[in-house]
C-alpha positions as CSV (number, residue, x, y, z in Angstrom):
1,X,33.5,-102.7,57.7
2,X,35.7,-99.9,59.0
3,X,33.4,-97.2,57.6
4,X,30.4,-98.9,59.1
5,X,32.0,-99.0,62.6
6,X,33.1,-95.3,62.1
7,X,29.5,-94.3,61.3
8,X,28.2,-96.2,64.4
9,X,30.8,-94.7,66.7
10,X,30.1,-91.2,65.2
11,X,26.4,-91.6,66.2
12,X,27.4,-92.7,69.7
13,X,29.8,-89.7,70.0
14,X,27.0,-87.3,69.0
15,X,24.7,-88.7,71.7
16,X,27.5,-88.4,74.3
17,X,28.3,-84.8,73.2
18,X,24.7,-83.8,73.5
19,X,24.4,-85.2,77.0
20,X,27.4,-83.1,78.1
21,X,26.3,-79.8,76.7
22,X,27.6,-78.0,79.8
23,X,31.2,-79.4,79.5
24,X,34.1,-77.1,78.5
25,X,35.1,-76.7,74.9
26,X,37.6,-79.3,73.6
27,X,40.7,-77.5,72.2
28,X,41.7,-79.1,68.9
29,X,43.4,-77.5,65.9
30,X,41.3,-76.3,63.0
31,X,43.3,-78.3,60.5
32,X,46.3,-80.7,60.5
33,X,48.3,-82.4,57.8
34,X,47.8,-86.1,57.1
35,X,50.3,-88.3,58.9
36,X,51.5,-85.5,61.3
37,X,51.0,-86.5,64.9
38,X,49.8,-83.8,67.4
39,X,48.6,-83.4,70.9
40,X,45.3,-82.2,72.4
41,X,45.7,-80.4,75.7
42,X,43.4,-81.2,78.7
43,X,42.7,-79.8,82.1
44,X,41.5,-81.3,85.4
45,X,42.4,-84.6,87.0
46,X,41.3,-88.2,86.9
47,X,40.5,-90.4,84.0
48,X,38.4,-89.9,80.9
49,X,37.4,-91.7,77.7
50,X,38.6,-90.3,74.4
51,X,36.9,-91.0,71.1
52,X,38.3,-90.2,67.6
53,X,36.2,-90.7,64.5
54,X,37.4,-90.0,61.0
55,X,36.6,-91.0,57.4
56,X,38.4,-94.4,57.6
57,X,39.5,-94.7,61.2
58,X,37.9,-94.7,64.6
59,X,39.5,-95.1,68.1
60,X,38.5,-95.3,71.8
61,X,40.9,-95.2,74.7
62,X,41.3,-94.1,78.3
63,X,43.3,-91.0,79.0
64,X,44.4,-88.9,82.0
65,X,43.1,-85.4,82.4
66,X,45.7,-82.8,82.8
67,X,47.9,-84.4,80.2
68,X,47.9,-84.0,76.5
69,X,46.0,-86.6,74.4
70,X,48.4,-87.9,71.8
71,X,47.0,-88.5,68.3
72,X,49.4,-90.7,66.4
73,X,50.3,-90.2,62.7
74,X,48.7,-93.5,61.7
75,X,45.3,-92.3,63.1
76,X,45.1,-89.3,60.7
77,X,46.4,-90.5,57.4
78,X,43.1,-90.1,55.5
79,X,42.1,-86.6,54.7
80,X,38.7,-85.3,55.7
81,X,36.6,-84.3,58.8
82,X,37.3,-85.8,62.2
83,X,35.4,-85.6,65.5
84,X,37.2,-85.7,68.8
85,X,35.2,-86.3,72.0
86,X,36.3,-86.5,75.6
87,X,34.0,-87.9,78.2
88,X,34.6,-87.7,82.0
89,X,32.5,-87.7,85.1
90,X,31.6,-84.0,84.4
91,X,30.1,-84.8,81.0
92,X,31.3,-84.9,77.4
93,X,32.8,-82.3,75.1
94,X,33.3,-82.6,71.4
95,X,35.0,-80.8,68.6
96,X,35.8,-81.4,65.0
97,X,38.9,-80.7,62.9
98,X,40.0,-81.3,59.3
99,X,43.0,-83.4,58.0
100,X,44.4,-82.1,54.7
101,X,46.5,-84.0,52.3
102,X,50.3,-83.7,52.6
103,X,52.8,-82.9,49.8
104,X,52.2,-84.4,46.3
105,X,53.9,-87.7,45.9
106,X,52.4,-89.5,42.9
107,X,49.8,-89.2,40.2
108,X,47.5,-91.4,38.2
109,X,47.0,-90.7,34.4
110,X,44.0,-91.7,32.4
111,X,43.9,-91.2,28.6
112,X,40.8,-91.9,26.5
113,X,40.3,-93.6,24.1
114,X,43.0,-96.2,23.4
115,X,42.5,-95.8,19.6
116,X,41.7,-92.7,17.6
117,X,41.4,-91.7,14.0
118,X,44.0,-89.4,12.6
119,X,43.4,-85.7,11.9
120,X,40.6,-85.4,14.4
121,X,40.2,-82.4,16.7
122,X,39.9,-83.0,20.4
123,X,40.2,-86.8,19.7
124,X,41.9,-87.6,23.1
125,X,41.4,-86.6,26.7
126,X,44.3,-86.8,29.2
127,X,43.4,-86.6,32.9
128,X,45.9,-86.6,35.7
129,X,45.0,-87.1,39.4
130,X,47.5,-85.9,42.0
131,X,47.8,-87.8,45.3
132,X,50.0,-87.6,48.4
133,X,51.9,-90.6,49.9
134,X,48.8,-91.7,51.8
135,X,46.7,-91.7,48.6
136,X,44.7,-88.6,49.5
137,X,43.7,-86.3,46.6
138,X,45.9,-83.2,46.8
139,X,43.4,-80.3,46.6
140,X,45.7,-77.4,46.4
141,X,47.0,-76.4,42.9
142,X,50.0,-78.5,41.7
143,X,51.9,-77.9,38.4
144,X,51.4,-80.9,36.1
145,X,53.5,-81.2,33.0
146,X,52.0,-83.0,30.0
147,X,54.4,-84.2,27.2
148,X,53.1,-85.7,24.0
149,X,55.3,-87.5,21.5
150,X,54.2,-88.6,18.1
151,X,56.3,-90.3,15.4
152,X,57.6,-87.9,12.7
153,X,56.0,-84.9,14.5
154,X,57.6,-82.4,16.9
155,X,57.0,-83.1,20.6
156,X,54.4,-81.0,22.4
157,X,54.4,-80.0,26.0
158,X,51.9,-78.1,28.2
159,X,52.0,-77.2,31.9
160,X,48.7,-77.0,33.8
161,X,47.9,-76.4,37.5
162,X,45.6,-79.0,39.0
163,X,42.2,-77.9,40.3
164,X,40.8,-79.9,43.3
165,X,43.4,-82.6,42.5
166,X,42.7,-82.9,38.8
167,X,44.5,-81.6,35.7
168,X,43.3,-82.3,32.2
169,X,43.5,-81.4,28.5
170,X,42.1,-82.3,25.1
171,X,44.4,-83.3,22.3
172,X,44.1,-83.4,18.5
173,X,45.3,-86.6,16.8
174,X,48.2,-86.3,14.3
175,X,47.8,-86.6,10.5
176,X,49.9,-89.7,10.3
177,X,49.0,-93.1,11.9
178,X,51.1,-94.6,14.6
179,X,51.4,-94.5,18.4
180,X,51.1,-91.3,20.4
181,X,52.8,-91.3,23.8
182,X,51.3,-89.1,26.5
183,X,53.3,-88.5,29.7
184,X,52.1,-86.6,32.7
185,X,54.5,-85.7,35.5
186,X,54.9,-83.8,38.7
187,X,58.1,-83.2,40.6
188,X,58.2,-86.6,42.3
189,X,56.4,-88.9,39.8
190,X,55.3,-89.5,36.2
191,X,52.9,-91.7,34.3
192,X,52.9,-92.8,30.6
193,X,50.1,-93.9,28.4
194,X,50.1,-94.8,24.7
195,X,47.3,-94.1,22.2
196,X,47.2,-95.8,18.8
197,X,46.3,-93.4,16.0
198,X,44.8,-95.3,13.1
199,X,43.7,-94.3,9.5
200,X,40.5,-92.4,9.1
201,X,37.8,-93.2,6.5
202,X,38.8,-94.0,2.9
203,X,39.2,-91.0,0.6
204,X,39.7,-90.5,-3.1
205,X,38.8,-94.0,-4.2
206,X,40.0,-95.1,-7.6
207,X,39.2,-98.4,-9.4
208,X,40.1,-100.1,-12.7
209,X,38.2,-102.8,-14.4
210,X,39.0,-105.4,-17.1
211,X,36.5,-107.7,-18.8
212,X,37.4,-111.4,-18.6
213,X,34.8,-113.4,-20.6
214,X,31.5,-113.2,-18.8
215,X,33.0,-111.5,-15.8
216,X,34.5,-108.1,-15.1
217,X,37.5,-108.0,-12.8
218,X,37.4,-104.9,-10.6
219,X,40.2,-103.7,-8.4
220,X,40.9,-100.6,-6.4
221,X,44.1,-98.7,-6.2
222,X,45.7,-98.8,-2.7
223,X,42.9,-97.5,-0.4
224,X,44.0,-94.6,1.8
225,X,42.5,-91.9,3.9
226,X,42.7,-88.2,3.1
227,X,46.0,-87.9,4.9
228,X,47.6,-90.7,2.9
229,X,47.4,-93.4,5.5
230,X,46.6,-96.9,4.4
231,X,43.2,-98.0,5.7
232,X,43.3,-101.2,7.8
233,X,42.6,-104.6,6.2
234,X,39.0,-105.5,6.6
235,X,37.6,-102.1,5.6
236,X,34.6,-102.7,3.5
237,X,34.5,-101.4,-0.1
238,X,31.2,-101.5,-2.0
239,X,31.2,-102.1,-5.8
240,X,28.0,-101.3,-7.8
241,X,27.5,-102.6,-11.4
242,X,24.7,-101.6,-13.7
243,X,24.2,-103.5,-16.9
244,X,21.4,-105.0,-19.0
245,X,20.4,-107.4,-16.2
246,X,20.0,-104.5,-13.7
247,X,21.9,-103.3,-10.7
248,X,24.2,-105.6,-8.6
249,X,26.0,-104.6,-5.4
250,X,29.0,-106.5,-3.9
251,X,30.8,-105.7,-0.7
252,X,34.5,-106.7,-0.5
253,X,37.0,-106.2,2.3
254,X,40.4,-104.5,1.8
255,X,43.2,-107.1,1.8
256,X,46.8,-106.0,1.7
257,X,45.7,-102.4,0.9
258,X,43.3,-103.2,-2.0
259,X,39.8,-104.6,-2.6
260,X,39.0,-106.9,-5.5
261,X,35.9,-108.5,-7.0
262,X,34.8,-110.5,-10.1
263,X,31.3,-109.4,-11.2
264,X,29.2,-111.2,-13.9
265,X,28.1,-108.8,-16.6
266,X,25.8,-108.8,-19.7
267,X,26.9,-106.4,-22.4
268,X,28.0,-103.0,-21.5
269,X,28.3,-102.2,-17.8
270,X,29.0,-99.2,-15.6
271,X,30.8,-99.8,-12.3
272,X,31.2,-97.4,-9.4
273,X,32.8,-97.7,-6.0
274,X,32.2,-96.4,-2.4
275,X,33.4,-96.9,1.1
276,X,31.4,-95.3,3.9
277,X,30.7,-91.7,2.8
278,X,33.6,-91.7,0.3
279,X,32.6,-92.1,-3.4
280,X,35.1,-93.1,-6.1
281,X,35.3,-92.9,-9.8
282,X,33.0,-94.6,-12.3
283,X,34.2,-97.0,-15.0
284,X,32.4,-98.0,-18.2
285,X,33.1,-101.4,-19.8
286,X,32.0,-102.2,-23.4
287,X,30.1,-105.4,-24.3
288,X,31.7,-108.7,-25.3
289,X,33.6,-108.3,-28.6
């Protein structure tokens, strides 16, 4: 609603300014800092109407010519372009100025994604946004310190200057699973996020098999990724058996670190294992004694 009213008032101000093309130039500063009150000098005598239109605020009030027009700090807390217009019996005059963000006060940190696989390059993105106390994006460069802590790994820090209010970097995930803590800080504030690093795909699969009557009991060794992390329960392992009856494939989930299956077999059988793109060893079982 405020933005709609500002847009309407801005249109009215434009019409008034065009009507008073012969009025004197309104003396306003080129740029002011958000939240800093200032005064606009005027000449002449009598009364006039003052209009102020900004990104999130608009105002209209009667003023006395010959006195300064006071612009309060709460009227210019949002950064951006403002238009000041003064209308009197001699016509209207209009001028614009810009409000810049004040000093950095706090930041907002985004880290994506919340879960990553271990040992992956550029697996995480950390983005920090720098704001002033009025929640304006601070466009001038601000030093932002990133600090990354991973269990059983030396901490890592990197300092970057923000560009147009934003500082970012890409991070590699560690080789061991566990939480990674990412902290971004400026002189007056800091934010923390945690990313869970999880095991990658299964690697170096190994199985053993034992005949039990008409069935063959097949079990994997503890299923781990290439960095030695245990894959999560529920990871699917595929067992394939080839015997006199043909080929049989069974999918089994990892439970407590291993996957198991009982497969019916006729005579000699060859059993292999795979999970995703990882292939395991092959086992041959003789026929029934």
